[in-house]
Z-matrix of the N, CA and C atoms (Angstrom, degrees):
N
C 1 1.441
C 2 1.525 1 108.47
N 3 1.293 2 116.96 1 127.22
C 4 1.465 3 122.12 2 -177.29
C 5 1.523 4 110.15 3 -92.13
N 6 1.322 5 116.20 4 82.22
C 7 1.460 6 120.75 5 -177.82
C 8 1.526 7 112.32 6 -80.58
N 9 1.322 8 117.83 7 -6.72
C 10 1.456 9 120.13 8 177.78
C 11 1.524 10 110.99 9 -60.73
N 12 1.316 11 116.72 10 -25.55
C 13 1.466 12 121.41 11 178.77
C 14 1.521 13 111.82 12 -72.03
N 15 1.324 14 116.89 13 -16.91
C 16 1.463 15 121.95 14 -173.86
C 17 1.532 16 110.78 15 -130.10
N 18 1.319 17 117.81 16 69.42
C 19 1.465 18 119.74 17 -175.43
C 20 1.534 19 113.77 18 -64.87
N 21 1.316 20 118.58 19 -18.52
C 22 1.460 21 121.23 20 179.79
C 23 1.529 22 112.15 21 -88.24
N 24 1.317 23 117.38 22 -7.78
C 25 1.463 24 121.62 23 -179.57
C 26 1.524 25 108.38 24 -104.56
N 27 1.325 26 115.61 25 126.77
C 28 1.461 27 120.34 26 -178.26
C 29 1.522 28 110.81 27 -121.66
N 30 1.322 29 114.60 28 148.03
C 31 1.461 30 122.58 29 176.17
C 32 1.520 31 107.06 30 -125.26
N 33 1.311 32 115.90 31 110.06
C 34 1.458 33 121.76 32 -176.96
C 35 1.519 34 107.91 33 -136.00
N 36 1.331 35 117.76 34 119.65
C 37 1.463 36 119.38 35 -178.53
C 38 1.529 37 113.49 36 -58.83
N 39 1.325 38 117.79 37 -20.73
C 40 1.461 39 121.23 38 179.74
C 41 1.522 40 113.91 39 -88.31
N 42 1.332 41 117.01 40 -4.05
C 43 1.469 42 121.23 41 -179.93
C 44 1.525 43 108.55 42 -121.79
N 45 1.310 44 115.65 43 116.49
C 46 1.468 45 122.47 44 177.78
C 47 1.531 46 112.45 45 54.55
N 48 1.318 47 115.64 46 35.76
C 49 1.459 48 120.46 47 176.13
C 50 1.518 49 114.67 48 65.62
N 51 1.320 50 117.01 49 22.89
C 52 1.463 51 120.50 50 177.53
C 53 1.514 52 114.15 51 87.28
N 54 1.328 53 117.52 52 4.60
C 55 1.469 54 119.85 53 177.47
C 56 1.521 55 109.49 54 -68.55
N 57 1.318 56 115.70 55 156.15
C 58 1.461 57 120.86 56 177.60
C 59 1.525 58 109.03 57 -63.87
N 60 1.336 59 115.65 58 122.44
C 61 1.465 60 122.08 59 -177.45
C 62 1.521 61 110.22 60 -122.17
N 63 1.305 62 113.76 61 166.50
C 64 1.462 63 120.91 62 176.94
C 65 1.520 64 108.86 63 -90.71
N 66 1.316 65 116.26 64 114.17
C 67 1.468 66 124.59 65 174.66
C 68 1.526 67 113.84 66 46.39
N 69 1.325 68 117.10 67 39.19
C 70 1.457 69 120.91 68 176.71
C 71 1.520 70 113.92 69 76.67
N 72 1.324 71 116.72 70 1.49
C 73 1.461 72 120.97 71 178.07
C 74 1.523 73 109.34 72 -78.34
N 75 1.296 74 116.25 73 169.30
C 76 1.459 75 121.00 74 179.45
C 77 1.533 76 110.45 75 -89.93
N 78 1.313 77 115.16 76 41.55
C 79 1.467 78 122.81 77 174.75
C 80 1.527 79 106.09 78 -121.72
N 81 1.318 80 116.07 79 116.54
C 82 1.462 81 119.04 80 -176.87
C 83 1.529 82 111.20 81 -86.29
N 84 1.309 83 113.57 82 157.46
C 85 1.462 84 120.57 83 173.41
C 86 1.528 85 108.69 84 -58.65
N 87 1.323 86 117.08 85 -40.34
C 88 1.461 87 121.19 86 -179.85
C 89 1.527 88 111.72 87 -61.27
N 90 1.319 89 117.74 88 -36.60
C 91 1.466 90 120.79 89 177.65
C 92 1.520 91 110.25 90 -62.61
N 93 1.309 92 115.70 91 -47.40
C 94 1.475 93 120.46 92 -179.73
C 95 1.526 94 110.00 93 -62.59
N 96 1.324 95 116.97 94 -45.67
C 97 1.462 96 120.04 95 -179.62
C 98 1.520 97 111.54 96 -64.61
N 99 1.328 98 116.42 97 -39.01
C 100 1.457 99 120.24 98 178.11
C 101 1.524 100 111.83 99 -62.72
N 102 1.318 101 116.36 100 -40.82
C 103 1.462 102 120.19 101 177.81
C 104 1.530 103 110.99 102 -64.63
N 105 1.319 104 116.66 103 -43.34
C 106 1.463 105 120.17 104 177.23
C 107 1.526 106 110.91 105 -62.62
N 108 1.327 107 116.40 106 -43.25
C 109 1.467 108 121.02 107 -179.01
C 110 1.524 109 112.09 108 -64.88
N 111 1.325 110 116.08 109 -29.19
C 112 1.464 111 118.89 110 -179.84
C 113 1.531 112 112.54 111 -85.39
N 114 1.323 113 115.97 112 3.52
C 115 1.454 114 120.14 113 173.97
C 116 1.515 115 115.66 114 101.30
N 117 1.324 116 117.20 115 3.13
C 118 1.462 117 119.59 116 177.89
C 119 1.532 118 109.12 117 -72.54
N 120 1.312 119 115.89 118 142.21
C 121 1.461 120 120.03 119 177.51
C 122 1.523 121 109.68 120 -84.90
N 123 1.315 122 115.53 121 164.47
C 124 1.464 123 119.95 122 176.94
C 125 1.527 124 110.09 123 -59.74
N 126 1.323 125 117.30 124 -38.87
C 127 1.467 126 120.15 125 179.16
C 128 1.525 127 111.45 126 -63.48
N 129 1.319 128 117.75 127 -38.59
C 130 1.465 129 120.81 128 177.98
C 131 1.526 130 111.10 129 -65.80
N 132 1.324 131 115.66 130 -40.06
C 133 1.475 132 120.13 131 178.91
C 134 1.524 133 110.11 132 -65.21
N 135 1.320 134 116.42 133 -43.98
C 136 1.465 135 120.45 134 179.49
C 137 1.526 136 111.38 135 -63.94
N 138 1.321 137 117.14 136 -33.78
C 139 1.467 138 120.29 137 177.77
C 140 1.531 139 110.42 138 -70.75
N 141 1.323 140 116.86 139 -37.32
C 142 1.472 141 120.99 140 -179.80
C 143 1.524 142 111.83 141 -74.29
N 144 1.332 143 116.78 142 -30.69
C 145 1.464 144 123.15 143 -178.89
C 146 1.524 145 108.19 144 -126.41
N 147 1.329 146 118.32 145 76.82
C 148 1.466 147 120.62 146 -173.13
C 149 1.526 148 114.73 147 -65.11
N 150 1.318 149 118.08 148 -11.30
C 151 1.463 150 121.09 149 -179.38
C 152 1.528 151 112.26 150 -91.08
N 153 1.348 152 118.24 151 0.47
C 154 1.463 153 119.36 152 171.92
C 155 1.525 154 108.51 153 -105.64
N 156 1.326 155 115.33 154 165.26
C 157 1.462 156 122.17 155 -175.35
C 158 1.521 157 109.73 156 -122.63
N 159 1.309 158 116.60 157 162.15
C 160 1.467 159 120.26 158 -177.91
C 161 1.526 160 111.56 159 -58.68
N 162 1.332 161 117.13 160 -33.38
C 163 1.465 162 120.29 161 177.66
C 164 1.529 163 110.97 162 -63.52
N 165 1.324 164 117.01 163 -30.34
C 166 1.464 165 120.57 164 177.33
C 167 1.525 166 110.60 165 -65.38
N 168 1.310 167 116.77 166 -40.21
C 169 1.463 168 121.09 167 178.69
C 170 1.521 169 109.85 168 -66.14
N 171 1.324 170 116.23 169 -45.73
C 172 1.469 171 120.40 170 178.59
C 173 1.525 172 110.91 171 -59.48
N 174 1.327 173 116.13 172 -44.93
C 175 1.453 174 119.07 173 -177.37
C 176 1.529 175 111.74 174 -70.82
N 177 1.319 176 117.73 175 -29.89
C 178 1.467 177 120.81 176 175.35
C 179 1.522 178 110.50 177 -61.91
N 180 1.322 179 115.64 178 -42.74
C 181 1.461 180 119.56 179 178.65
C 182 1.525 181 111.28 180 -67.19
N 183 1.313 182 116.66 181 -41.64
C 184 1.466 183 120.23 182 179.04
C 185 1.527 184 110.87 183 -64.56
N 186 1.329 185 116.35 184 -40.88
C 187 1.470 186 120.92 185 179.00
C 188 1.524 187 110.41 186 -62.91
N 189 1.327 188 116.88 187 -44.49
C 190 1.461 189 120.63 188 -179.79
C 191 1.533 190 110.67 189 -62.53
N 192 1.313 191 116.84 190 -42.50
C 193 1.464 192 120.15 191 178.27
C 194 1.527 193 110.69 192 -62.76
N 195 1.311 194 116.38 193 -41.26
C 196 1.468 195 120.65 194 178.73
C 197 1.523 196 110.70 195 -63.40
N 198 1.337 197 117.28 196 -43.09
C 199 1.470 198 121.13 197 -179.83
C 200 1.531 199 111.01 198 -63.91
N 201 1.314 200 117.20 199 -34.28
C 202 1.461 201 119.65 200 178.22
C 203 1.524 202 111.82 201 -70.07
N 204 1.306 203 116.83 202 -28.91
C 205 1.462 204 120.95 203 177.06
C 206 1.517 205 111.48 204 -70.80
N 207 1.324 206 115.64 205 -33.84
C 208 1.454 207 121.00 206 -177.25
C 209 1.526 208 109.67 207 -71.57
N 210 1.306 209 116.81 208 136.53
C 211 1.458 210 119.87 209 176.72
C 212 1.511 211 109.92 210 -147.14
N 213 1.291 212 113.97 211 154.62
C 214 1.449 213 119.42 212 178.70
C 215 1.520 214 108.99 213 -103.39
N 216 1.301 215 115.75 214 137.18
C 217 1.446 216 121.49 215 179.47
C 218 1.514 217 107.54 216 -121.10
N 219 1.311 218 115.98 217 123.58
C 220 1.465 219 120.11 218 179.18
C 221 1.523 220 109.18 219 -72.30
N 222 1.312 221 114.09 220 133.57
C 223 1.462 222 119.58 221 177.19
C 224 1.521 223 109.34 222 -85.56
N 225 1.299 224 116.29 223 134.16
C 226 1.457 225 119.60 224 177.37
C 227 1.513 226 108.43 225 -108.65
N 228 1.296 227 114.21 226 142.77
C 229 1.458 228 119.32 227 -177.93
C 230 1.506 229 109.75 228 -108.56
C-alpha cells in the first residue's frame, strides 16, 4: 500500500482498531466520508471536529477514491 501519497491518513493497530484515521487522531476516514455522504458540509465537519483541517477532509476523499480503485485479482494456475 502506497501511503506516501496520503501523509494525513494513518493506519495504526493501536488507534481505532487499525482503521484509516486522520493524522493518528481518533477520527476515521469513514466518519468523515459518512458525514459528507449524509449532507454535512466541510465547514460543519470542521466545526464539529475542530482539531481536523480542511486538508484532512480533502485527503480523506482522495484516499477513499484510491482504495476503491485498488482491487485484488486471484491468480489461477
